[in-house]
MIKOL-611894 format. One record per atom (N, C-alpha, C, O, CB): x, y, z. Coordinates in steps of 0.1 Angstrom, whole numbers, plus 5000, padded with zeros to 4 digits. Glycine has a CB too. Layout:
N
XYZ/...
//
This chain:
469
489720190501/490720290501/491820160511/491520080520/490020470509/493120200504/494420110507/494920200520/494820320522/495720090491/495520110526/496420230537/498320140540/498620040547/495220230560/499020190534/500620090540/500820090549/500620200555/502020120536/501220000555/501820010567/503119980565/503419880559/501219940578/504020060570/505520030566/506119960579/505820020589/506420170562/506819860580/506719810592/508419760597/509119680591/505719690591/508719820605/510119870615/510819670617/512019610618/509319990638/509719630617/510119450625/510919390611/511319270613/508119310629/511219440600/511919350589/513619370594/514419290590/511519420571/514119480602/515219470609/515519440623/516119530630/515719540607/515219290628/514919290639/516119340647/516119410656/514419170642/517219280640/518219310651/519019410649/520019430656/519019210655/518619500636/519519610633/520119700643/519219680652/518819680625/520919790649/520619900660/520219990652/520520000640/521719950670/519220090662/518720180654/519720320656/520320340666/517020210657/519820380647/520920480641/520820580656/519820610662/520220580623/522220610658/521820800664/521420870658/522120880648/522620880669/520120990660/519721070647/519521180655/518821260650/518321020637/519921210665/519821350668/519721350686/519721250693/518421430659/519421490691/519621460704/518421570711/518721690714/521321480708/517321510711/515821620712/515321570727/514421480728/514321600697/516121640738/515921620750/514421630755/513821690746/516821710756/513421600764/512321600768/512021530782/512521420784/511721560759/511021600791/510421560801/509521480804/508521540801/510121610804/509221380809/507821320810/506821390821/507221420832/508021160813/505521410816/504621490826/503621380832/503421280826/503721630817/503221410844/502721340855/501921350845/501821450837/502621370870/500921170844/499621130838/498521230840/498821300850/499221000845/497521260836/496321350841/495121280834/495321250822/496421520838/493821260840/493121220835/492221350822/491921470824/492421160847/492121250811/491221290805/489821340807/488921260812/491321220800/489521480803/488521560807/487321540797/487521570785/488921690808/486121480802/485221370791/484721520788/484821600798/483921220796/484121560772/483821640769/482021580765/481021650765/484921710761/482021470761/480521460763/480321260765/481221170763/479521550745/479021240768/478721150766/479621030758/480421070749/477721190762/479420900761/480520780753/479820800739/478620800739/480420590760/480520810726/479420790714/479320600712/480320530712/480220880696/478120580710/477920450706/478820380693/479120440682/476620450704/479020270697/480020200689/479520120676/479620000674/480620120699/479020230666/478320230655/479520200647/480620250648/477420360652/479020090636/480020030625/479420160616/478220200615/479719840617/480620210611/480820320600/481620280585/482520200584/481820440608/481120350576/481820350563/483120420561/483720430550/480920400555/483420470570/484620600572/485820540577/486520580586/484220720584/486120410569/486820290570/488320350557/488220410546/485520140565/489320290564/490520290556/491220130555/491720100566/491620400563/491220060549/492119920544/493619910548/494419970541/492219900528/494119830560/495519910559/496319780549/495819670548/496419950577/497419810545/498119710541/499319700548/499619750559/498319720529/500219610539/501819640546/502819670536/502819630525/502419510554/504019760543/505019750526/506719780533/506919890538/504419940511/507619690533/508619700542/509519790541/510219810531/509219610543/509619850552/510619960553/511419980568/511019930578/509820090550/512720070567/513220060579/512720200589/513220240598/514720050577/511720230583/511620330595/511120290606/510820170609/510820430593/510920420616/510720360632/509520440631/509520540624/512020380646/508520420638/507320460648/507920620652/509120640654/507020330664/506820720652/507920850661/507720830674/508320910681/507621030659/506920730679/506920730693/508120620701/508320590713/505220700697/508920570687/510020520694/510620580701/510720540713/510720490689/511220690697/512120730703/512220760716/513020720725/512420810697/511220840716/510720880731/510720720742/511520700752/508820960730/509820640738/509720540747/511120430747/511420340755/508220460742/511820450737/513220350740/514020440751/514820390759/514320320722/513720590751/514720660761/514120670776/514720700786/515120800757/512520640774/512320600789/512320500793/512220500805/511320630794/512420380787/512720210789/513820210796/514020160807/512920110775/514820300787/516620280790/516420370802/517420380808/517920360776/515520430807/516120550823/517020590818/518020540821/516720500839/517020690807/517720820800/517820930805/518021020798/517220850790/517620940818/517121070825/518321110837/518921030844/515421040832/518421260836/519221320843/518421450850/517921550843/520621350834/518321440862/517521540869/516021550856/515821650849/518621720872/515521450857/514421440853/514421450840/513421400835/513721520858/515621520828/515321520816/516021360807/517021300807/515921660811/514921360802/515621260795/516221290778/515921390772/514521130796/517121180772/518021200760/517621080752/517520970757/519721220764/517321100741/517220980731/518520890730/518720770727/516921030717/519520990733/521320950730/521720880742/522620800742/522721100727/521220910753/522020930770/522020780771/521120710765/520921030785/522920720778/523320610782/522920470772/522220370775/522720610794/523420480761/523320390748/521320370745/520820260744/524220190752/521020440745/519920430737/519720370725/518920280723/519620520736/520820440715/520720460703/521320300699/521320260687/521420600698/521820200711/522420080707/520719980712/520819860715/524320040717/519620030711/518719940713/518019900700/518219960689/517719990723/516919760704/517319690692/516019730681/515019790686/517519520696/516019710673/514719770662/513119700664/512119720658/515219730644/513419620674/512319510675/511119570680/509919530678/512719400684/511619680689/511319790697/510419920692/509519990697/512619850701/510919900678/511220040668/509520080667/509020190666/512019990648/508919950668/507619940661/507119970646/507719940636/507120010668/505720020646/505319990627/504720150625/504020210633/503719810622/505020190614/504920330611/503120290600/502920170597/506820390599/502520330597/501120300591/500920450585/501020560592/499820230602/500720420572/500420530560/498920480552/498520380547/502020520546/498220670557/497220650550/496620730540/496620850542/496620640557/496120680527/495820780519/495020920522/494020910529/495220720511/495421050517/494621200524/494321270509/495021260499/496021320536/493321330510/493121380499/493421560499/492821630507/491621340495/494221610492/494221720495/493921810481/494421800470/495521740502/492921920486/492621950470/492321880458/492521910447/493522000466/491621750462/491621690451/493021600442/493021590430/491321800445/493921550450/495321470447/495421380462/495221410474/496921590443/495821270456/495721210470/497221180472/497921150462/494721070472/497721180486/499221180489/498721060502/497521060507/500021370495/499720980505/500120840514/500920930526/502020980525/501520690505/500020950538/500621020550/501220930564/500920810564/499521140555/501620980570/501620860583/500820900590/500421010589/502820820592/500420810599/499320860609/499920830626/500420720629/497820750606/499720900631/500120900642/499120940657/498221030654/501120980639/499120920665/498320930677/498621010687/497821050696/498220840683/500221020685/500621130695/500821260693/500921340701/501721110701/500821290678/501121450673/499921490672/499121440679/501921480659/499521600663/498121700666/498321720645/497521690637/498321910683/499321770642/499521860627/499421760621/499721650624/500821940623/498821820607/498621750597/499221780584/498321810577/497621750596/500421780578/501421880567/501821800559/501921680563/502821950572/502121830546/502621770534/503921850533/504121960538/501521790521/504921770523/505821840521/505821880505/505421830495/507021770527/506622010507/506422120493/507022060481/508021990481/507122280494/506022110471/507222040457/508222120455/508922120445/506622030440/508622210464/509922320463/510522310479/510322400486/509422510459/511522180484/511522210498/513122140494/513622070485/510222130510/513722200508/515022210510/515722050518/515622060530/515222380520/516221950516/516521850525/517621860535/518721900531/516721740517/517521840547/518721870555/519121740565/518221670569/518422000563/520321730568/521021640572/520321650591/520421760597/522721690568/519821570596/519121620609/519821600622/519321620633/517821560610/521121560617/522221540625/523021700627/523221750638/523121410617/523421770615/524121890618/523122000605/523422120603/526221870616/522421940598/521622070591/522322120579/522322240576/521322210600/523022010572/523822060560/523022010548/522521900547/525322010560/522922090538/521822070529/522521910523/523721880520/521722220515/521421830524/521821730512/520721710502/519621770502/522221570518/521221610493/519921570477/518721530486/518821460496/520421390462/517521590480/516221580483/515721430485/514921380493/515421660472/516521350475/516021220475/516221130487/515721020489/516721170465/517321230501/517821180508/516421170522/516221080530/519321260509/516021250521/514921280530/513821200526/512821200534/514521410530/513721080509/512921000511/511621040513/511220980524/513320940518/510821120507/509421100507/508921080493/509521030484/508821210513/507921130494/506721020482/506521140474/507421230475/504720940490/505621150466/505021240458/505121370465/505121360477/503521210455/505221480460/505421620469/504121680464/503321640456/506921740466/504121800471/502421870470/502722010469/503522070476/501221850485/501622070455/501822210455/500422270453/499422210449/502922260443/500522420457/499522490460/498222460454/498422490442/499922610457/497122430454/496022390446/495222520440/495722630441/495222300455/494222520436/492922610435/492422660446/492122780447/491922560429/492222570455/491622560469/492622590480/492022590491/491122430472/493822610480/494622640493/494722770492/494322850483/496022560495/495322790501/495222960508/496822960514/497222860518/493722970525/497623060515/498823090525/498223140536/497123190533/499923180521/498423150548/498123220562/499423310563/500623260563/498023100576/499123410563/499823520569/500423520580/499823520591/499323600569/501823520578/502823590593/502723470600/502823490612/502023760604/502423320597/502823220605/503723120597/503823100585/501523160610/504123090606/504922950598/505222810609/505022810621/506823010592/505522720602/504922570606/506522540611/507522580605/504122450592/506622470623/508122450630/508022340639/507222360648/508722590639/508522240640/508122090649/509222000648/509421940638/506822010643/509921980661/510821880659/510321690664/509121650665/512121950670/511021630666/510921480668/512121420679/513221480680/511121400654/511621290688/512621270693/513721220688/514621220696/512321230701/513921170677/515121140669/516021190660/516921140652/514821060665/515321360663/515821420656/515521470641/516021550634/516721370657/514521400638/513721480625/513221560627/512321550636/512821420617/513421700620/512621810622/512121870612/512621820602/513021890627/511221970611/510622020601/510222180602/510022240613/509621940599/510022260588/509522400592/509422420577/510022380567/510522510602/508322540579/507722630567/506622680569/506422710581/507522560555/505422710558/504222760560/503022720562/502522630556/504022810554/502322800575/501122770572/500022780562/499922890556/500922800578/499122680559/498222710544/496822640553/496822560563/498822600523/495922700545/494722620543/494322520531/495022540521/493822710544/493622430531/493322330521/492522210520/492722110526/494122300518/491722250512/490522140518/491021960513/491421910503/488722190507/490721920529/491121760529/489921680530/488821720532/492221710541/490421540527/489221440524/489821310532/490521250524/488821410506/489821250545/490421170547/489121070555/488121110562/491821230554/489420940552/488320860556/487120930552/486420980561/488420830571/486620950538/485820980532/484821060540/483621050543/485320870526/485921170546/485121280553/486221390552/487421390553/484621240569/485121510548/485921660540/485721770549/484521820551/485221700523/487021830554/486921950555/487422040553/488722050555/486621970561/486722150548/486922280536/488322340547/488322350559/484922440533/489222380538/489622540543/490322500557/490422580566/488022650546/491122340557/491122290571/492922370570/493522380559/490822070574/493522420584/494422460587/495922320590/496022220597/493822550598/496822370581/497722240574/498922300576/498922410580/497522210556/500222240576/501522290579/502022230561/501622130556/502322200596/502922330556/503422270542/504722300547/505122400552/503022340527/505422170544/507122190547/507922240534/507722210523/507822030552/508722320538/510022360529/511022320532/511822290523/510322480527/511322320544/512922240550/512422140558/511522160566/514122340561/513122020555/513021840559/514221810568/515221810559/513121730545/514721780578/515421720583/514621500585/514321440595/515821840598/514521470572/513421400578/514221220574/515121220566/511521460570/513721120579/514020990577/512920930570/512120880577/514220920587/512620920557/511220880550/511320750547/512420700549/510820950536/510320670542/510220530535/509920540523/509620430518/509220440540/510020640515/510020650503/508420640493/508220630481/511020540500/507320650506/506220650504/505220750507/504120790501/506020560507/505820770517/504520860525/505221050523/506421100524/504420800548/503821140518/504421230518/504221390528/504421510526/504321230506/503921320537/503421370551/503221260563/503621150565/501921430550/502221390573/502121330582/500221330589/500021450590/503321400591/499521300592/498121310597/497721300616/496921230623/497321190590/498421380618/498421340639/496321330641/495421360633/499321590655/496421260652/495021220660/495121310670/494021340673/494921060666/496221380679/496221430688/495021530686/494121540679/497521470691/495521590699/494521730703/495121870698/496121870690/494321760721/494621940702/494722110697/496122180703/496722270698/493222200704/496522120714/497922180721/498622130721/499222140731/498122210730/499022060711/500122020700/500422040690/501221960684/500321950698/499922130686/500022180674/501322290673/501922350681/498722250670/501422260658/502722350662/503022500648/503722510638/504422210662/502222590652/501722690640/502522760651/502622710662/499722740634/503222890648/503822990655/504123130647/504623120636/505022940660/503923210653/504023350648/505023420637/506223410639/504123400659/504623500626/505823480621/506523440611/505923340608/506123450625/507423450603/507923390588/508923390591/509523440582/507623430575/509823350605/511123320604/511023180614/510723190626/512223470610/511123080610/511022980622/512322980635/512222950647/511122810614/513323020629/514623080638/514423130647/515223110656/515423160634/513023230651/512723310657/511723250664/511223340671/512523410651/511023120665/510323080671/510523030686/511522960688/509823020664/509823050695/509723000708/508922930714/507822960716/509823070715/509722800720/509022690723/507722740735/508022810745/510222580728/506322700734/505722770742/505122870739/504222900747/506322810750/505222950727/504723050724/504023000711/504123080701/505523160724/503322890708/502622810695/501322870695/500922930705/502422640695/500722860684/499322950685/498622780683/499122710675/498923110670/497722750688/496822620687/495722670675/495422790673/495922570704/495422600670/494122550660/493522430663/493822360673/494522540645/492822400655/491822270656/492522190641/492522210629/489822330654/493322080651/493722020636/492521890630/491321890633/495621930638/493121810622/491821790609/490821710621/489621750623/492521650592/491521590629/490221540635/489421600646/488421550651/490421430639/490121720650/488921790656/488221850647/487021810645/489221890665/488621920642/487521990630/486721880623/485821930616/488422080616/486721770624/485721680617/484721680630/483521700627/486521510611/485121660644/483821670651/483521760658/482521760666/483521590658/484521880656/483622020661/482622050647/481622120649/484922180665/482722020639/482022050627/480821960625/480121980615/483022030616/480621870633/479721750635/479621700622/478621700615/478221760640/480921660617/481021580606/481221430612/480821330607/482321640596/481721450620/481621270625/481521300642/481421420646/483521150621/481721150653/481821140661/483121160670/484021090665/481421060659/483521220680/484921210683/485421070689/485921050700/485321310693/485220980677/486520860684/486720840668/486120880658/485920670697/487820750669/488420680661/488820510667/489120470678/489520770658/488820440656/489020260666/490020220652/489720260641/487120110669/491120140657/492120050653/491619920654/490619890661/493220060661/492319820646/492019680643/493119640635/492919630623/490719650636/494419610641/495319560638/495319380632/495019280639/496019600650/495619380622/495519260617/497119180616/498019260614/494919290604/497619040617/498418980618/499518950604/499118960593/497818900623/500818930607/501618910594/502718850595/503818900591/501919010587/502318720602/503418600604/504518610592/505718620594/502618440602/504118610583/505518630573/505918730568/506418730557/505518570562/505918860577/505818990577/506219050559/507219090553/506819040590/504819030557/504519020539/504419130532/503319160536/503218940534/504719200525/504419300516/502719300510/502119380504/505519300505/502419180513/501119220503/500119160513/499019140508/501019140486/500319120528/499819150539/498519240544/498819350540/500619170543/497519250549/496519330552/497519370564/498519320569/494819270554/497019460566/497619560579/496619560591/497119560602/498019730574/495419570590/494219580594/493119740589/493019800579/494519550609/492319750602/491419860594/491720000604/492019980616/489519810593/491620110600/491320240610/490120280607/490020300595/492220360610/489120310613/488020390615/487920510620/488520540631/487320350620/487220600613/486720750620/485320750623/484520690616/486920880609/484720810634/483520810637/482720720644/481620750649/483220830629/483320590643/483020460650/483920330647/485120360647/481620430647/483720190644/484120080643/483620060631/482520100627/483919980652/484819970624/484919870610/484019780614/483819760626/486419800605/483519730605/482719630601/483319480600/483119400591/482319680588/484019450615/484819340615/484419250631/484219280642/486419400615/484419120625/484019000635/484719060649/485919070649/484718830630/483819090662/484519110672/483319040682/482218980680/485019270673/484019070695/482918970708/481919070710/481819150701/483718930727/481219080718/479619120722/480319240730/480319360727/478318990733/481319160746/481319250754/482619330750/483419290741/481319190768/482519460757/483419570758/483619600769/482519620774/483119670751/484919620778/485819660783/486019840782/486419870771/486619580778/485919930789/485420070787/487020120801/487120060812/483120100792/487820210796/488920220808/489020420803/489120480792/490920080806/488920460818/489620580814/490620600810/491520520813/489720640821/491020710803/492220760797/492820890800/492221000801/492120750783/494320860804/495320940813/496520990802/497120910795/495920840827/496521100801/497321130790/498921180796/499321290802/496521250781/499321070793/501121100795/501821170788/501621130776/501921010794/502521240788/503121400780/504021400781/504621390792/502821540783/505021430766/506321430764/506421600761/506021670752/506921320752/507021620774/507421790768/508821840764/509821770767/507121880779/509021950758/510021990756/510922020771/510422000782/509822110746/512022060770/512822100783/512622270789/512922340799/514522070779/511822280776/511322450779/509822430783/509022530782/511322560763/509622310787/507922290791/507022300777/505822280780/507322420804/507222320767/506122320755/506122140753/507022060754/506622420738/504622130750/504122000750/504121950738/503521990728/502821990754/505021840737/505421760723/504821660720/504321680709/506521720722/504721550722/504121450724/503021410731/502721480740/504821410726/502121270729/501321220738/500821080738/500821020727/500421300738/500621030748/500520860746/498920860754/498620930763/502120740756/498420780751/496720720757/497520640769/498320560766/495620570743/497420650780/497120530787/496120510797/495420610800/498120500793/496020380801/494720320811/495120270822/496320260823/493820220806/494420220831/494720120838/494319940835/493319890830/494320170849/495219890839/495319740840/495319680850/496319670857/496219700835/493919600853/493619530867/495219420870/495919420880/491919420864/495219340858/496319250865/496419190852/495819210842/496019150880/497419080855/498118960844/497618830847/497718770857/499718950847/496618770829/496318620832/497618530827/498018540816/494918580823/498018460834/499218370833/499218240840/499118240852/500318440837/499418110832/499517990832/499817900821/499317920810/498817970836/500617800824/500817700814/499617610814/499617510808/502217620816/498417650822/497417530817/496217600810/495417680813/496717430831/496417520797/495117600794/493717580798/492917640791/495017610783/493417500807/492117500812/492017590826/491417550835/491817360814/492617690825/492817760838/491617860839/491317940830/494217840838/491017850852/489717970851/490618070861/491118050871/487817910860/490518190854/491518330866/490518370871/489418360865/492418500860/490518410881/489918540892/490118690883/491118760881/491018560911/489018690879/488818860870/488218970877/488119090874/487718860857/487718880889/487119000895/488119020906/488019120913/485518990900/489118950908/490018940921/488818920932/488419010939/491119110925/488418810932/487318780948/488118710955/487718720966/485718680947/488918650954/490318590961/488918400961/488518310969/491118710986/488718420954/488118220950/489218190949/490118240942/487118150933/489418070960/490817940958/490917870944/491917820940/490617800970/489617880937/489317770931/489817830915/489817760904/487717720935/489917930917/490317990903/491618060905/491618130916/489118100898/492918060898/494018140893/493818260896/492918320890/494218130880/494618330904/494818490909/495618530898/496518460893/495818530925/495018680892/495718750882/497318780890/497618780902/494818890876/497918800880/499418820885/499618980888/498819050882/500618760872/500219030893/500719180895/499919260901/498819200904/500819240882/499919390906/499219480911/498719590899/499519640891/500019530923/497319640898/497019730891/497819860886/498219960892/496219760895/498119810871/499319940870/498220030861/497419990852/501119900860/498520160865/497720270864/497620350852/496620400846/498020360873/499320340849/499420440836/499720300829/500320220836/500720600836/499620270816/499920150810/499420190797/498220200794/499320020816/500720230786/500320310775/499920230767/500520120766/501120400769/498920250758/498320160745/499020240734/498620360733/496520150742/500020200725/500620200713/500620140699/501120020701/501520180716/500320150690/500420080681/501920110675/502520020670/499320100672/502320200676/503820240672/505120190679/506220230678/503820380675/504520070686/505719980694/504919820694/503819790698/506120050713/506019740689/505819600685/504819530698/503619500698/507419520682/505819520709/506119460717/504919500728/504319600727/507519470720/504619390741/504119430750/505519470761/506519400762/502919320753/505419560766/506219570778/505919600793/505719720797/507119650775/505719490803/505019430812/506219470822/507419470819/504619270808/505719510837/506719440849/507319350847/507019250840/506319390861/508719400854/509219250857/508919140859/509219050852/509619250864/508119130872/507518980874/506618970868/506018860869/507118940887/506019050860/505218970849/505918920836/505418820831/504119070843/506918950833/508018930819/508218820825/508018720818/509419030816/508818780839/509318660840/508518510843/508818400839/510118690849/507418560852/506418490849/506018440837/506018320835/505518540853/505818530826/505018430812/506818370805/507018280796/503618590795/507518420811/508818360804/509018210805/509318120797/510018430810/508718220824/508818070830/507617960825/507717840823/508718090848/506618050822/505417940815/505617890806/505017790805/504217960811/506617920796/506817850784/507717730787/508317720798/507417940773/507617640778/508217470780/508917480764/508417500753/506517310782/509917450767/511017550777/511017650780/510517730773/511917580775/511517670790/511317890794/512417930793/513517900795/510717970811/511418070786/511918150782/513518240790/513418270802/510618200780/515018280783/515418310791/516018450785/515618480773/516118200796/516918540793/517418670788/518318620781/518918520784/517818780796/518518720767/520018700762/520918840765/520618960764/520018680744/522018780770/523318880772/523318920760/524418980761/524818830777/523118940751/523519010734/522519110739/522719220743/523118900715/521419050736/520219180732/519119230743/518419320742/519119120718/519219140753/518719190762/517419170765/516819220774/519019280760/516919070755/515819080757/515118900757/515618820749/515319190745/514418880762/513718740762/513818690750/513218740740/512218740767/514818570750/514318480740/513718350741/513718320753/515218450733/513218280735/512518160734/512818070722/513218100710/511118200734/512317920728/512617840714/511517850701/510417810704/512617690719/511517880691/510917900684/509417790688/508317820691/511917890672/509917660685/509117550689/508417510701/507817410702/509917460687/508517630712/508317650727/506917620727/506117680719/508817790733/506317530736/504917510742/504317670749/504917710759/505017380754/503517730745/503117880747/502217850759/501817740760/502217950733/502017910767/501117910779/500018000777/500318070768/501817950791/498918020783/497418120784/498118220786/498918200796/496018110795/498218380778/498418490789/497318590784/496918590772/500118560789/496918670794/496018760788/495818880802/496218880814/494418660782/495118980792/495519140800/494519190803/493919250794/496119270793/493819180816/492819210822/492919360825/493819430830/492519120833/491319390817/491219580818/490019560825/489719440826/491019700803/488919660832/488019640837/487319520841/486119510838/487519700831/487719430847/487419260849/487219200838/486419110836/486219230858/488119270828/487319180812/489119140810/490019230810/486019320794/489318990807/490718950805/490518930790/489718870784/491318820813/491919040783/491618960769/493218860765/494318890766/491119100756/492718780761/494318660757/494618720745/494018800736/494018450753/495618680745/496818730733/496918580724/497118470730/498718780742/496718600709/497418460703/498718410707/499618480711/497618460689/498618260706/500318220707/500818280704/501518360710/501018130703/500518260687/501018310671/501818440673/502918460667/499618340659/501218520681/501618690688/503118650697/504018740698/500118760701/503118530704/503918550717/505018510715/506018530723/503518500729/505018430703/506718380697/507218450689/507718350684/507018240689/507518540683/508418600676/509518560667/510418630670/508718650682/509818470657/510218510648/511618620639/511918640627/509218540648/512018640649/513318750640/513918720627/514718800622/514718750647/513618620621/514418610607/515618610606/516218590595/514118690600/516618630622/518018600620/518218460628/519218460635/518918720625/517718390628/517718230635/517218200649/517218090653/519218180636/516718350658/516018300670/515018370672/514718470665/516818300683/514318340682/512818390687/512918460702/513318420712/511718260688/512318570698/512018680710/510518650714/509618600707/512318860706/510618700729/509018660736/508018780727/508418810715/508918700758/507418810729/506218870725/505819010739/505419130737/504818710725/506318950754/506219020763/507419000769/508018890771/505118990770/507919130771/509419150775/509319270791/508219330794/510219240757/510119290796/510819360806/510519490804/511419540797/512119350807/509819550808/510019720809/510619740816/510619860819/509219820811/511719660827/512919760833/512419840845/513219920851/513319880822/511219830849/510719950860/510020080855/509320160861/512020010867/510420070842/509420170834/507820190828/506920120833/510020170825/507520250819/506420230813/506120090812/506820000810/506620290801/504520080816/504219940811/503119970797/502120030799/503419820825/503519910783/503419970774/502319840761/503019760755/505020030770/501419840761/500419790756/500519780738/499519840732/499319870762/501719710730/501819760717/501019680705/499819690704/503319770715/501519620697/501219560685/501019410689/500219340684/502219580673/501719380698/501419190702/499819160707/499019070704/502619120719/499719290717/498319320723/497219360717/496119320719/498319410732/497519460707/496419530696/496319390687/495219380682/497119690687/496919340685/496619240673/495219150676/494519110667/497919140670/495119130692/494019040694/492819130696/491819060697/494118930706/492719290698/490819360704/490819470692/491919520687/490619470726/489819490688/489319600683/489519720694/488819720704/487919560680/490219820692/490519950700/490120040696/490520100686/491619980702/489220080705/488320230706/488520320711/488120350722/487220240711/489420430703/489820600716/488320700714/487920730703/491720740707/487820720725/486620790722/487420930734/487420950746/484920680727/487920990726/488621120730/487421210737/487621280747/489221210716/486021200730/484921270736/484621200750/484521280760/483721260728/484621070751/484421090764/485621030776/485321010788/483221030765/486721010769/488021030778/488220890780/488820850790/487921130793/487720790770/487720650777/488620590759/488620640748/485620570784/489120490765/489620360756/489120240759/489120180770/491120320756/488420200747/487420070751/487719950736/487719960723/485320140751/487919800748/488419660737/487119600738/486219610747/489719530743/487119550726/486819430725/487419310716/487819320705/485819450723/487419160724/488219030716/488119060703/487119130700/487718870718/488819030696/488719000684/488918810679/488618750669/489819110678/489518780690/489818620690/489518540701/489518590712/491218600690/489018420698/489118330713/490118230714/490618170704/487618240716/490518220727/491618110724/490418030737/489918050748/493718160727/490517910727/490017780735/490817680743/491817640739/489517700727/490117630759/490817560764/492117480755/493217480761/489917500769/492117420740/492417290745/493817330731/494317260721/490717130745/494017440736/495217500727/494717550714/495817590708/496317390724/493617570705/493117610695/493017750696/493217820707/492017540691/492817800685/492517930685/491517980672/491917940661/493918000684/490318030673/489318020666/489118190660/489718270668/488117950675/488618250652/488318410649/486518420656/485918530657/488518460627/
//
């Protein structure tokens, strides 16, 4: 099956529009409790090939992470619109991934989101509203793909409604139904899902809904038929699609992602592979690094969990202008090896919805200085700009005493506007984020059953500067 990736990178220097005001808090990271032993990294046929299509859409994670990186908080409450967040460049807005979902025998493309839980589709009879003021606007302004109508295998759930809001101001409400859903070749009968009848949405023209891969605590089912009467924090949890799959022993409790590189940002380029219950059959290294998952939660000001990120510990950062450098990845103090830079970063978010790597200030500065000529911060964008033909240093991220080097093609990013930016940027004292620049170089396994993220290298950078698969 094909999967479309809607790339927000097509508009690197376009300011992100102010879309709403969803205030939130960041909860303390908590260790994910394992419910079983690690599942084996078996190759599975339950995969979806990724493709690409151009769009101005942003990933759902972008609104939260932009606000956090910008330090937009007063008394611990963050706002996506406070202190100029709306002026952040869409280079950080990330990518949106779309995958085919079969609902009652019909196929729809849906957004894949690791930070939310619900699966929902847009109803054939829906009202499109402006997310900023709730005024009714033409349906085409919501830019959905084909709409869904109840099939013979669907049933409405009495006295239940669906109600969800996102950080960029998008919001949806409607009914709860059950439907037979098939995703990545796995079918769940009578799966609970949302059917949206009112939407304030910034669509991409292709997707008809969303499929969340997070936990049931984030589902948005409420009692009654009136969404205006819903109270945040009084939701009725249910097993979302991915949870139903492993709860019914249809698959192992893990999914994996391998993103491909698109230097030309072509609409025809492959985007990568998503696998459910195992790993895709692609070349990768024999060694694996495992890191325990801590969940970084995004809560509404009422305390209701709204979004979550997978975070891990990063041991340190391998940086050298010398491609023959040997790094002290086990931090033994060996003077003949290059020491890793930076103290361990305990809560580094792994997010395919973020384009770049956002590293501690000293790390980003060291990477910038290791280029020849050195990169420098632009007063206009606030990002590290670099000569598009600069000599690239060796750079890697060390997790569990294994260093995963980043392809030089990912370290210089051509914006298409006559300048290039670094693939590693300053997190400005905020959260460290391992975005697509890192994830394109690894096969990433999210083993939610064991509470682990695992990485295996997809590429090898040789000491003479050449790169091989």
